[in-house]
N, C-alpha and C positions, 0 to 999 in steps of 0.2 A: 637886195637889201641896201637902202641908202645909208649915208653917213650918220644921220640922226638915229636910225634904228640900231646901227652897230654901236653907237655911243651909249645907248640905253640898255644894251644887252648885258646881262650880268656875266662876269667872267667866272670861269671854273678854275680857281686858283687852289693849288695844293702845295704843301711843303716840298722842298727840293727832293728829299729822299723818295717821297711818294710819287713825284713826277717822274723820277728815274725808273721806278718800278712800273708805272703805267706805260712809259715809253719803251720799256725793255732795253734800256741802255744804262751804262755806268755813269758815275759822276764826271769822269774825264770827258766822255762823249757829250754829256749834257752841257758842260762848260764850253766845249767846242761849238756846239749847235747854237748856244746863246751868243757867243762871240761872232758867229757867222750870220746872226739874226735869222736863223731858220726856225728857232722856237723863241717864245717870249718869256721873260722872267721879270719879276718885280721885287723890290726890297720893301720889307715891312719891319722896321726896327733892325734887328740883327739877323732876321730870317730872309732867305731867298724863296720866293714863291714862283712856281711854274704854271703857266697857262695851259691847261689840258687841251683846249681847242687848237692851240698852236702845234701841239704834238700830233693831234689828229690830222692837221693840215700837212705837217711834215711827212707823216706816214702815207698820206694820199698821193704824194708826188714821187715816192720811191719807185725806182724802176722794177718792172716785173721780171722775174726769172723765166727765161724761155727754155723749153724742153729741147733737148738735142735729138729727140726721136730714138733714144736708146731703148732697145727691146730686151727685156729680161726673159730668159728661157724659163718656161714652167716645167721643164723636163725634170723628173725625179730620178736621182742617181742612186 
């Protein structure tokens, strides 16, 4: 997607609280991520709106949890 396409793409903006719910994080973490520019937020009057696409991008780069190969016994005691 080139810059012209991304400029014309409609943003999926939601109010702050809904963005936190969507991202599965609290308001402190949301403000941290905004300050680190890992998610995008915009002001509209007195409201802070969060870009849901930026949350999807943030989730996409989170590290995967690796299994340690732990075996759970299926033995019934």
